Wavefront OBJ file of the C-alpha trace (Angstrom):
o trace
v 0.267 -0.257 -0.225
v 1.776 3.403 -1.014
v 0.106 5.481 0.859
v 0.713 5.614 4.121
v -1.972 8.103 5.489
v -4.441 5.294 3.538
v -2.497 2.389 5.087
v -3.468 3.688 9.045
v -6.729 4.193 7.838
v -7.675 0.808 6.269
v -5.889 -0.987 9.341
v -7.986 1.253 11.650
v -10.728 0.246 9.828
v -10.069 -3.610 9.752
v -9.407 -2.955 14.326
v -12.633 -1.285 14.261
v -14.801 -4.460 12.651
v -12.624 -6.601 14.908
v -13.763 -3.840 17.741
v -17.303 -4.341 16.975
v -17.304 -7.895 16.589
v -15.339 -8.436 20.048
v -18.091 -5.899 21.669
v -20.552 -7.663 20.382
v -19.661 -11.155 21.253
v -19.146 -10.459 24.715
v -21.421 -8.121 25.732
v -24.159 -10.794 24.780
v -22.528 -12.743 27.731
v -22.466 -9.457 30.227
v -26.139 -8.418 29.265
v -27.746 -11.918 29.858
v -29.288 -11.193 32.988
v -31.323 -7.786 31.471
v -32.413 -9.493 28.339
v -33.686 -12.591 30.333
v -35.629 -10.782 32.897
v -37.275 -8.565 29.595
v -37.998 -11.345 27.491
v -39.419 -13.604 30.393
v -37.047 -16.169 30.287
v -34.672 -18.552 32.528
v -31.076 -17.457 32.486
v -29.776 -20.944 31.435
v -32.233 -20.492 28.159
v -31.100 -16.837 27.665
v -27.944 -18.611 27.200
v -28.671 -20.178 24.096
v -28.406 -17.007 22.741
v -24.492 -16.554 23.359
v -24.445 -20.490 21.965
v -26.335 -20.150 18.327
v -24.478 -16.695 18.192
v -21.588 -19.393 18.585
v -22.939 -21.906 16.204
v -23.389 -19.386 13.377
v -19.756 -18.530 13.746
v -18.916 -22.262 13.029
v -21.032 -22.428 10.027
v -20.225 -19.656 8.730
v -16.543 -19.726 8.931
v -16.112 -22.265 6.373
v -19.132 -21.318 3.729
v -17.518 -17.188 4.051
v -14.087 -18.586 3.289
v -14.949 -20.638 0.328
v -17.625 -18.054 -1.405
v -15.428 -15.500 -0.661
v -11.964 -17.112 -2.021
v -12.360 -15.676 -5.664
v -13.304 -12.157 -4.714
v -11.405 -8.586 -4.284
v -10.530 -8.590 -0.512
v -12.108 -4.823 -0.263
v -15.547 -5.510 -1.213
v -15.431 -9.133 0.672
v -14.391 -7.205 3.703
v -16.642 -4.630 3.687
v -19.461 -6.906 2.923
v -19.148 -9.171 5.514
v -18.479 -6.381 8.321
v -21.355 -4.605 6.903
v -23.922 -8.005 7.283
v -22.515 -8.379 10.607
v -23.950 -4.394 11.347
v -27.367 -5.437 10.021
v -27.864 -8.382 12.070
v -26.695 -6.602 15.147
v -29.218 -4.079 14.282
v -31.944 -6.371 13.819
v -31.116 -8.057 17.082
v -31.428 -4.661 18.983
v -34.812 -3.867 17.123
v -36.839 -6.972 16.401
v -39.076 -8.038 19.307
v -39.150 -11.582 21.185
v -36.994 -13.973 22.324
v -36.985 -16.138 19.419
v -35.827 -12.814 16.883
v -33.351 -12.431 19.127
v -31.945 -15.655 18.914
v -32.314 -15.750 14.889
v -30.624 -12.652 14.584
v -27.414 -13.439 16.652
v -27.354 -16.754 14.881
v -27.288 -14.404 11.317
v -24.728 -12.241 13.076
v -21.970 -14.984 13.650
v -21.826 -16.384 10.003
v -19.644 -13.272 9.029
v -17.459 -13.471 12.027
v -14.820 -15.896 11.497
v -14.474 -15.047 7.804
v -14.003 -11.344 8.278
v -11.258 -11.975 11.001
v -9.551 -14.508 9.186
v -9.037 -12.621 6.229
v -8.552 -9.196 8.131
v -5.411 -10.573 9.486
v -4.156 -11.759 6.160
v -4.879 -8.761 4.549
v -3.029 -6.533 7.068
v -0.140 -8.745 6.927
v 0.223 -9.062 3.135
v -0.158 -4.868 3.014
v 3.485 -5.018 4.704
v 6.801 -6.250 4.006
v 7.082 -9.525 4.758
v 9.140 -8.607 7.675
v 6.945 -6.507 8.949
v 3.685 -8.830 8.736
v 3.029 -9.443 12.150
v 2.545 -6.067 13.026
v -0.359 -5.918 10.985
v -1.956 -8.619 12.278
v -1.439 -7.655 15.840
v -2.933 -4.408 14.643
v -6.060 -5.880 13.688
v -5.883 -8.214 17.040
v -5.671 -4.890 19.031
v -9.198 -4.040 18.144
v -10.745 -7.330 20.228
v -8.096 -6.413 23.220
v -9.683 -3.092 23.207
v -13.451 -4.281 22.856
v -13.022 -6.097 26.358
v -11.532 -3.575 27.772
v -13.480 -0.551 26.141
v -16.517 -1.766 24.033
v -17.969 -4.626 26.531
v -18.065 -2.530 29.436
v -19.664 0.785 27.367
v -21.999 -1.602 26.085
v -22.697 -3.524 29.501
v -23.201 0.220 31.477
v -25.803 1.544 27.974
v -27.531 -2.248 28.721
v -28.135 -1.273 31.759
v -28.871 2.558 31.902
v -30.514 2.858 28.656
v -31.958 -1.156 27.982
v -30.458 -4.303 27.123
v -30.775 -3.609 23.255
v -28.594 -0.849 23.046
v -25.726 -3.011 24.313
v -26.634 -4.518 20.379
v -26.750 -1.446 18.710
v -23.866 0.059 19.482
v -21.607 -2.765 17.867
v -24.236 -2.842 14.745
v -23.337 1.163 14.190
v -19.285 0.524 15.055
v -19.577 -2.203 12.129
v -21.420 -0.087 9.429
v -18.958 2.540 10.202
v -15.922 -0.095 9.824
v -17.457 -1.215 6.151
v -17.828 2.212 5.155
v -14.048 3.700 5.776
v -13.018 0.138 4.478
v -14.395 0.503 1.190
v -12.954 4.130 1.374
v -9.172 3.378 1.971
v -8.447 -0.293 1.144
v -6.520 -0.410 -1.841
v -8.662 -0.877 -4.590
v -7.567 -3.986 -6.990
v -5.995 -6.014 -4.587
v -6.223 -9.843 -6.014
v -7.758 -12.674 -4.110
v -4.963 -14.846 -2.405
v -4.302 -17.654 -5.177
v -5.936 -20.376 -4.038
v -8.667 -23.022 -5.349
v -11.508 -22.890 -3.157
v -11.403 -26.490 -3.072
v -7.769 -26.739 -1.792
v -9.648 -24.399 1.636
v -11.481 -27.526 2.394
v -8.330 -29.834 2.613
v -7.593 -28.150 6.061
v -10.878 -29.135 7.247
v -10.115 -33.137 7.022
v -6.272 -32.989 7.435
v -6.276 -34.650 11.063
v -3.183 -32.253 12.733
v -5.390 -29.257 11.757
v -8.839 -31.061 12.927
v -6.727 -31.977 16.559
v -5.977 -28.813 17.315
v -9.159 -27.079 16.551
v -10.663 -29.793 19.066
v -8.639 -28.674 21.621
v -9.667 -25.091 21.218
v -13.501 -25.625 20.471
v -13.092 -27.973 24.147
v -10.255 -26.427 25.994
v -11.489 -22.746 25.814
v -15.007 -23.775 26.694
v -13.629 -24.145 29.968
v -13.460 -20.182 30.103
v -16.818 -19.356 28.511
v -18.568 -21.907 30.614
v -18.023 -19.143 33.609
v -17.853 -16.436 31.675
v -21.134 -16.308 30.186
v -22.942 -16.884 33.403
v -20.451 -14.599 35.722
v -23.042 -11.013 35.506
v -25.636 -13.024 36.636
v -23.696 -14.671 39.157
v -22.553 -11.805 40.661
v -26.384 -10.079 40.780
v -27.911 -13.652 42.021
v -25.192 -13.943 44.855
v -24.060 -10.288 45.828
v -24.973 -6.753 45.896
v -22.211 -5.506 43.585
v -22.594 -1.363 42.869
v -23.949 -0.157 39.590
v -20.090 -0.383 37.981
v -19.355 -3.769 39.526
v -20.504 -6.081 36.878
v -18.891 -3.337 34.021
v -15.735 -3.726 36.182
v -15.500 -7.463 36.089
v -16.150 -7.434 32.168
v -13.365 -4.740 31.916
v -10.925 -6.994 33.940
v -11.297 -9.914 31.507
v -10.365 -7.915 28.986
v -7.686 -6.753 30.587
v -6.283 -10.296 31.423
v -7.087 -10.959 27.719
v -4.695 -8.088 26.521
v -1.530 -9.211 28.801
v -2.581 -13.222 28.837
v -1.676 -12.616 24.658
v 1.392 -10.815 25.248
v 2.582 -13.268 27.894
v 1.169 -16.374 26.106
v 3.221 -15.509 22.759
v 6.735 -14.934 24.821
v 5.910 -18.896 26.269
v 5.217 -20.194 22.785
v 8.457 -18.555 21.432
v 10.219 -19.945 24.506
v 9.136 -23.274 25.035
v 7.448 -24.096 21.723
v 3.820 -24.787 21.113
v 2.919 -27.731 22.964
v 4.867 -27.228 25.999
v 3.546 -23.764 26.019
v -0.179 -24.910 25.454
v 0.215 -27.509 27.972
v 1.132 -25.066 30.858
v -1.384 -22.664 29.715
v -4.283 -24.909 30.097
v -3.186 -26.055 33.615
v -3.412 -22.542 34.333
v -7.124 -22.175 33.153
v -7.651 -25.459 34.968
v -6.924 -23.530 38.141
v -8.385 -20.268 37.159
v -12.327 -22.206 36.780
v -11.788 -23.930 40.046
v -11.102 -20.274 41.633
v -13.822 -18.731 40.098
v -16.112 -21.368 42.051
v -14.677 -20.620 45.023
v -15.203 -17.046 44.331
v -18.966 -17.213 43.936
v -21.004 -14.907 47.035
v -18.074 -12.440 47.268
v -18.106 -9.753 44.343
v -14.674 -8.571 44.974
v -13.337 -12.120 44.198
v -15.370 -12.883 41.268
v -13.819 -9.365 40.239
v -10.368 -10.904 40.466
v -11.374 -14.470 39.021
v -12.449 -12.327 36.072
v -9.364 -10.730 35.399
v -7.738 -14.789 35.955
v -9.921 -16.107 33.691
v -8.989 -13.438 30.901
v -5.375 -14.292 31.552
v -6.314 -18.141 30.105
v -7.877 -16.929 27.129
v -3.898 -16.563 25.552
v -4.140 -20.284 24.267
v -5.609 -19.099 21.294
v -1.998 -18.014 20.607
v -0.043 -21.338 20.699
v -3.300 -22.788 18.912
v -2.747 -20.552 15.701
v 0.827 -20.964 15.695
v 0.037 -24.624 15.563
v -2.646 -24.109 12.491
v -0.212 -22.068 10.779
v 2.399 -24.890 10.507
v 0.207 -27.565 9.412
v -2.273 -25.648 7.403
v -0.188 -25.765 3.991
v -1.953 -23.900 1.402
v -5.434 -23.397 3.249
v -4.132 -20.294 5.829
v -7.320 -18.412 5.051
v -9.423 -21.402 6.011
v -7.132 -22.257 8.693
v -7.704 -18.607 10.096
v -11.047 -18.530 9.979
v -11.419 -22.080 11.290
v -9.571 -20.745 14.674
v -12.162 -18.242 15.082
v -14.827 -20.726 14.715
v -13.485 -23.503 17.119
v -12.614 -20.467 19.719
v -16.554 -19.745 19.147
v -17.506 -23.225 19.572
v -15.958 -23.158 22.795
v -18.340 -20.196 23.416
v -21.323 -22.472 22.483
v -20.187 -25.434 24.393
v -19.323 -24.257 27.707
v -22.402 -22.300 28.527
v -24.655 -24.862 27.061
v -23.141 -27.513 29.673
v -22.954 -25.088 32.151
v -26.534 -23.767 31.741
v -27.903 -28.034 32.045
v -25.738 -27.845 35.480
v -27.683 -24.977 36.542
v -31.224 -26.013 35.276
v -30.400 -28.975 37.279
v -30.020 -27.272 40.458
v -26.885 -26.765 40.851
v -25.452 -23.670 42.679
v -23.292 -21.078 40.349
v -20.273 -22.680 41.241
v -20.758 -25.331 39.308
v -20.009 -23.032 36.195
v -16.539 -23.411 37.517
v -16.531 -27.070 37.835
v -18.050 -27.593 34.346
v -14.984 -25.140 32.873
v -12.547 -27.820 34.941
v -14.018 -30.514 33.137
v -13.724 -29.203 29.816
v -10.285 -28.011 29.911
v -8.927 -30.894 31.114
v -10.505 -32.534 28.350
v -9.229 -30.291 25.926
v -5.532 -31.301 27.566
v -6.090 -34.801 26.839
v -6.886 -34.166 23.098
v -3.943 -31.939 23.209
v -1.839 -34.696 24.416
v -2.993 -36.971 21.380
v -2.474 -34.115 18.930
v 1.080 -34.104 20.631
v 1.595 -37.787 20.226
v 0.644 -37.488 16.602
v 2.936 -34.930 16.451
v 5.607 -37.024 17.429
v 4.504 -39.841 15.024
v 5.155 -37.022 11.988
v 9.258 -36.363 13.539
v 8.262 -32.870 14.380
v 10.634 -31.397 17.484
v 9.122 -29.052 19.572
v 11.670 -27.460 21.237
v 11.882 -23.938 22.442
v 11.672 -21.131 19.616
v 12.310 -24.268 16.948
v 10.582 -26.523 14.629
v 12.141 -29.281 13.173
v 11.845 -32.269 10.950
v 13.588 -34.835 11.779
l 1 2 3 4 5 6 7 8 9 10 11 12 13 14 15 16 17 18 19 20 21 22 23 24 25 26 27 28 29 30 31 32 33 34 35 36 37 38 39 40 41 42 43 44 45 46 47 48 49 50 51 52 53 54 55 56 57 58 59 60 61 62 63 64 65 66 67 68 69 70 71 72 73 74 75 76 77 78 79 80 81 82 83 84 85 86 87 88 89 90 91 92 93 94 95 96 97 98 99 100 101 102 103 104 105 106 107 108 109 110 111 112 113 114 115 116 117 118 119 120 121 122 123 124 125 126 127 128 129 130 131 132 133 134 135 136 137 138 139 140 141 142 143 144 145 146 147 148 149 150 151 152 153 154 155 156 157 158 159 160 161 162 163 164 165 166 167 168 169 170 171 172 173 174 175 176 177 178 179 180 181 182 183 184 185 186 187 188 189 190 191 192 193 194 195 196 197 198 199 200 201 202 203 204 205 206 207 208 209 210 211 212 213 214 215 216 217 218 219 220 221 222 223 224 225 226 227 228 229 230 231 232 233 234 235 236 237 238 239 240 241 242 243 244 245 246 247 248 249 250 251 252 253 254 255 256 257 258 259 260 261 262 263 264 265 266 267 268 269 270 271 272 273 274 275 276 277 278 279 280 281 282 283 284 285 286 287 288 289 290 291 292 293 294 295 296 297 298 299 300 301 302 303 304 305 306 307 308 309 310 311 312 313 314 315 316 317 318 319 320 321 322 323 324 325 326 327 328 329 330 331 332 333 334 335 336 337 338 339 340 341 342 343 344 345 346 347 348 349 350 351 352 353 354 355 356 357 358 359 360 361 362 363 364 365 366 367 368 369 370 371 372 373 374 375 376 377 378 379 380 381 382 383 384 385 386 387 388 389 390 391 392 393 394 395 396 397 398 399
């Protein structure tokens, strides 16, 4: 991209789109008690709003990647984030529980395709030695969303009504679409791949195993986080800003967790780093179960939960190593796996709550999911050993 100013605005637009996605995804969890009450459903039932969005991401990631394989990147990205914005606005204005569930499913469809393509687009716009900077700048939108966007949506939801929590990211997404069309470079050729090549990633055992680690292992985080606001309000009497603080602490933890995880992965290698991070995640989920009933401790547990989301870093690194020519599909499906965890965790935690177990049960469910994810990671490690991959700190070589 020859114009530095246009480049900055284009990357800002991509990061703004990521900000809208991160705000909408996690605000749906923070606002759960309010739309459950307003729509006359139980909180476990309201958890389906979170789960169905995640299922939309899982379904949409491969479909949008295949359909967009030959489309110009600028229009493809703008179209995806515009659709995302429109579906969020529908969620904000349509009446009834069923309408909200449907709108959230449709909003999830462009999620994985946009984030996957945006990171690759930003990387390709820079010289090879600076590609990581472009990816980091797009990811910054997700980090800022959890620190600023989600608490802001939560405060709007509490003060003006939960629908404003969906309207905010909807408007931001539409603004991002306009800026992408205005400043992203024209005539950028799509990746030189065949759509069916992208599908091959979905039947490759190393790819499948790492996606399963993400889908199951990180489900433990969301089994707790999806019901954090509800648990705080049901078991404690926090101040008005208490829930927003807990949501912001999750974002702060996620930001520092990503930075630490990147360094840990470089130092120890993918598998060692992932094992250590998952042990830490299981500990934080057990800690969250013990904190129920004390809102200050629940805020602290939210910070610890956020630190565990850094597991995405070694998983993405491994996917890049094994995806071959299907980089777009791998990038999109990594987000899909993250959202499958977002569906699985709240669903299983909701079953535990409906069965009559207390709010502490969400942490126990989380630990079970994380430990199961560790078992899948062990299988993935054994499979990599069979291929002769040496996961030494900082290097990956073939025997």
